[in-house]
C-alpha positions as CSV (number, residue, x, y, z in Angstrom):
1,X,-13.5,5.5,23.2
2,X,-10.3,6.9,21.7
3,X,-10.5,7.7,17.9
4,X,-6.7,8.1,17.7
5,X,-3.8,6.6,19.7
6,X,-0.2,7.9,19.3
7,X,2.8,6.1,20.8
8,X,6.1,7.9,20.6
9,X,9.1,5.7,21.5
10,X,6.6,3.5,23.3
11,X,4.9,6.2,25.4
12,X,1.2,7.1,25.0
13,X,1.1,10.7,23.9
14,X,-1.4,13.4,23.2
15,X,-1.9,13.3,19.4
16,X,-1.5,17.1,19.3
17,X,1.8,17.1,21.1
18,X,5.1,17.5,19.0
19,X,6.7,14.1,18.4
20,X,9.8,14.9,16.3
21,X,12.6,17.3,17.3
22,X,13.4,20.3,15.1
23,X,16.9,18.8,14.3
24,X,15.6,15.3,13.4
25,X,16.5,14.5,9.7
26,X,13.1,12.9,9.5
27,X,11.8,16.5,8.9
28,X,13.7,16.3,5.5
29,X,12.0,13.1,4.6
30,X,14.8,10.8,5.9
31,X,12.7,8.0,7.3
32,X,10.6,5.0,6.5
33,X,7.1,4.0,7.4
34,X,4.5,1.2,7.1
35,X,0.7,1.0,7.1
36,X,-1.0,-2.0,8.8
37,X,-4.7,-2.7,9.4
38,X,-6.8,-4.8,11.6
39,X,-9.4,-7.5,10.7
40,X,-11.8,-8.2,13.6
41,X,-9.6,-6.2,15.9
42,X,-6.3,-8.1,15.1
43,X,-3.5,-6.4,13.2
44,X,-2.9,-8.3,10.0
45,X,0.5,-9.2,8.6
46,X,2.5,-7.5,11.3
47,X,5.6,-9.6,10.9
48,X,5.8,-9.0,7.1
49,X,5.2,-5.3,7.5
50,X,8.0,-5.0,10.1
51,X,10.3,-7.1,8.0
52,X,9.8,-4.7,5.1
53,X,10.2,-1.7,7.4
54,X,13.6,-3.1,8.6
55,X,14.7,-3.7,5.0
56,X,13.9,-0.1,4.1
57,X,15.5,1.2,7.3
58,X,18.7,-0.7,6.5
59,X,18.8,0.8,3.0
60,X,18.6,4.3,4.5
61,X,21.0,3.4,7.4
62,X,18.3,3.8,10.1
63,X,18.2,1.5,13.2
64,X,15.0,-0.4,13.3
65,X,13.9,-1.7,16.8
66,X,11.6,-4.5,15.5
67,X,11.0,-6.1,18.9
68,X,9.8,-2.8,20.4
69,X,7.5,-2.2,17.4
70,X,6.2,-5.7,17.6
71,X,4.9,-4.9,21.1
72,X,3.8,-1.3,20.3
73,X,1.6,-2.1,17.3
74,X,-0.8,-4.4,19.2
75,X,-0.7,-2.1,22.2
76,X,-1.9,0.8,20.0
77,X,-4.7,-1.4,18.7
78,X,-5.7,-2.4,22.2
79,X,-5.9,1.2,23.4
80,X,-8.4,2.1,20.7
81,X,-10.1,-1.2,20.2
82,X,-13.5,0.0,21.3
83,X,-13.4,2.6,18.5
84,X,-13.6,-0.1,15.9
85,X,-11.2,-1.4,13.2
86,X,-7.8,0.3,13.1
87,X,-5.3,1.6,10.6
88,X,-1.8,1.5,12.2
89,X,1.0,3.7,10.8
90,X,4.5,3.1,11.9
91,X,7.2,5.8,11.3
92,X,11.0,5.6,11.9
93,X,13.0,8.7,11.5
94,X,16.8,9.0,10.9
95,X,16.9,10.9,14.2
96,X,15.9,7.7,16.1
97,X,12.2,8.5,16.8
98,X,9.6,5.8,16.3
99,X,6.0,6.7,16.1
100,X,3.0,4.3,16.1
101,X,-0.4,5.9,15.2
102,X,-3.7,3.9,15.3
103,X,-6.8,5.6,14.0
104,X,-9.8,4.7,11.9
105,X,-9.4,2.9,8.5
106,X,-10.5,5.1,5.7
107,X,-13.9,4.1,4.3
108,X,-13.1,2.8,0.8
109,X,-16.3,0.8,0.3
110,X,-17.3,2.9,-2.7
111,X,-13.9,2.3,-4.4
112,X,-14.2,-1.4,-3.7
113,X,-17.7,-1.6,-5.1
114,X,-17.5,0.8,-8.1
115,X,-13.8,0.8,-9.0
116,X,-11.4,3.6,-9.8
117,X,-10.1,5.6,-12.7
118,X,-6.4,5.9,-13.2
119,X,-4.0,7.9,-15.5
120,X,-0.5,7.2,-16.7
121,X,1.8,9.7,-15.0
122,X,4.1,11.7,-17.2
123,X,7.2,11.2,-15.1
124,X,9.2,8.0,-15.2
125,X,10.0,5.7,-12.3
126,X,13.6,4.4,-12.3
127,X,13.6,0.8,-11.0
128,X,17.3,1.1,-10.2
129,X,17.0,4.3,-8.2
130,X,18.6,4.5,-4.7
131,X,15.2,4.2,-2.9
132,X,13.5,1.7,-5.2
133,X,11.7,-0.8,-3.1
134,X,11.9,1.3,0.0
135,X,8.7,2.7,1.6
136,X,10.3,6.0,2.4
137,X,8.5,8.7,4.3
138,X,9.5,11.3,1.6
139,X,6.2,11.1,-0.4
140,X,6.4,14.4,-2.2
141,X,6.5,12.7,-5.6
142,X,3.3,10.8,-4.9
143,X,1.6,13.9,-3.7
144,X,2.4,15.6,-7.0
145,X,1.3,12.6,-8.9
146,X,-2.0,12.5,-7.0
147,X,-2.7,16.1,-7.9
148,X,-2.0,15.3,-11.5
149,X,-4.5,12.5,-11.4
150,X,-7.2,14.4,-9.5
151,X,-6.9,17.3,-12.1
152,X,-7.8,14.7,-14.7
153,X,-10.8,13.3,-12.8
154,X,-8.9,10.2,-11.8
155,X,-8.3,8.7,-8.3
156,X,-4.7,7.5,-8.8
157,X,-1.8,7.5,-11.2
158,X,0.4,4.8,-12.6
159,X,4.2,5.0,-12.6
160,X,5.9,3.7,-15.7
161,X,9.6,2.8,-16.1
162,X,11.8,4.3,-18.8
163,X,11.3,1.1,-20.7
164,X,7.6,1.6,-20.8
165,X,6.6,-1.0,-18.3
166,X,4.0,-0.4,-15.5
167,X,5.7,-0.2,-12.1
168,X,3.0,0.5,-9.6
169,X,0.2,3.0,-8.7
170,X,0.7,5.9,-6.3
171,X,0.1,3.9,-3.2
172,X,-0.7,0.5,-4.4
173,X,0.5,-2.4,-6.5
174,X,-1.1,-3.0,-9.9
175,X,-2.7,-6.2,-11.3
176,X,-4.2,-7.0,-14.7
177,X,-6.3,-10.0,-15.7
178,X,-5.2,-11.1,-19.1
179,X,-6.8,-14.2,-20.7
180,X,-7.9,-15.3,-17.3
181,X,-4.4,-15.0,-15.8
182,X,-3.6,-12.5,-13.0
183,X,-0.5,-10.6,-14.0
184,X,1.4,-8.2,-11.7
185,X,4.7,-6.3,-12.5
186,X,7.9,-7.9,-11.0
187,X,9.8,-6.1,-8.3
188,X,12.6,-5.6,-10.9
189,X,10.3,-3.0,-12.6
190,X,10.3,-0.9,-9.4
191,X,7.2,-2.2,-7.8
192,X,7.2,-2.1,-4.0
193,X,7.2,-5.5,-2.4
194,X,3.7,-5.0,-1.1
195,X,2.6,-7.2,1.8
196,X,-0.9,-7.3,0.4
197,X,0.5,-8.1,-3.1
198,X,2.3,-11.1,-1.7
199,X,-0.8,-12.3,0.1
200,X,-2.9,-12.0,-3.0
201,X,-0.4,-14.1,-5.0
202,X,-0.4,-16.8,-2.3
203,X,-4.2,-16.8,-1.6
204,X,-4.9,-16.9,-5.3
205,X,-2.5,-19.8,-5.9
206,X,-4.1,-21.7,-3.0
207,X,-7.5,-21.2,-4.8
208,X,-6.3,-22.4,-8.1
209,X,-6.2,-18.9,-9.7
210,X,-3.2,-18.6,-12.1
211,X,-0.9,-15.7,-11.2
212,X,2.3,-14.6,-12.8
213,X,4.9,-11.9,-12.2
214,X,6.0,-10.4,-15.5
215,X,6.5,-7.0,-17.1
216,X,3.3,-5.3,-18.0
217,X,3.2,-2.6,-20.8
218,X,0.8,0.3,-20.6
219,X,-0.9,-1.1,-23.8
220,X,-1.3,-4.5,-22.1
221,X,-2.9,-2.9,-19.0
222,X,-5.2,-0.9,-21.2
223,X,-6.3,-4.0,-23.1
224,X,-6.7,-6.2,-20.1
225,X,-10.1,-7.9,-19.4
226,X,-10.0,-6.3,-16.0
227,X,-7.5,-4.8,-13.6
228,X,-7.2,-3.9,-9.9
229,X,-4.8,-2.3,-7.4
230,X,-3.9,-3.7,-4.0
231,X,-3.1,-1.8,-0.8
232,X,-3.3,-2.3,2.9
233,X,-6.4,-0.2,3.5
234,X,-8.4,-2.1,0.8
235,X,-6.7,-5.2,-0.6
236,X,-8.5,-5.4,-4.0
237,X,-9.8,-2.3,-5.6
238,X,-10.9,-2.6,-9.3
239,X,-9.5,-0.3,-11.9
240,X,-12.2,0.4,-14.4
241,X,-10.7,3.2,-16.5
242,X,-7.3,4.2,-17.8
243,X,-6.7,7.6,-19.4
244,X,-10.4,8.1,-20.0
245,X,-10.9,4.7,-21.7
246,X,-12.6,1.8,-20.0
247,X,-10.7,-1.2,-18.9
248,X,-12.6,-4.3,-20.0
249,X,-16.3,-3.5,-19.7
250,X,-15.6,-0.5,-17.5
251,X,-17.0,-2.2,-14.4
252,X,-15.4,-4.4,-11.7
253,X,-14.8,-7.9,-13.2
254,X,-15.4,-11.4,-11.8
255,X,-11.8,-12.2,-10.9
256,X,-11.6,-9.0,-8.9
257,X,-14.8,-9.8,-7.1
258,X,-13.6,-13.3,-6.4
259,X,-10.3,-12.1,-5.0
260,X,-12.1,-9.5,-2.8
261,X,-14.1,-12.2,-1.2
262,X,-11.2,-14.6,-0.9
263,X,-8.9,-12.0,0.7
264,X,-11.5,-10.9,3.2
265,X,-12.2,-14.5,4.2
266,X,-8.5,-15.5,4.5
267,X,-7.6,-12.3,6.4
268,X,-10.3,-13.1,8.9
269,X,-9.0,-16.6,9.5
270,X,-11.3,-18.4,7.0
């Protein structure tokens, strides 16, 4: 059993061995990355993740060998399959290094069951910034934001645009349930084009759950009947508190629960 598999430019490497050269611009954050996960041992949404990786790489003028990565992602999963479900992280640096890491998915069952508290971050997210919509490997701002949230007994922070609209959470897209309608910020407000986000919109529509993409003010999020965030590691995680005040009843709501079950069933081929 191998708890972690690391492929560097397609070669199986010791996880402790250096993978990036000292002159690689990736050390300065010039790179892109993706996170993928498996369901029943099969990597989910690989084509969509690699398409987004290629889009981000093009924005940063980084070559993206999609065909190589399309082979290496399932290979990394195969090499650690006996160790259980996998989280796969794919990195591309401006120096031309590609890294695929497969390890265990973080256990987020408590988040899924009980929900999270969030805070509004004091810094503004510019939806017209040069890296807007790019999943860049320079995550220092998110690290600072996470520390801000943790210091206030919250699990995540919410980025807001200069116009006062919700953009996204630190590592997730944001959804609110308002009068029975699932609302998520549009990409024009700086939200990342989340693969899980797009799957939720599609799965919900197939199920007859009304969803819209429209700007969401902080006040509207705070007043929502329920809210949740979506990410690869756990597709639907309820938000039950914002800035020390409960969202809705302060517990995961019925729409969030329904979407949790729906996503899990569809991701596993149901």
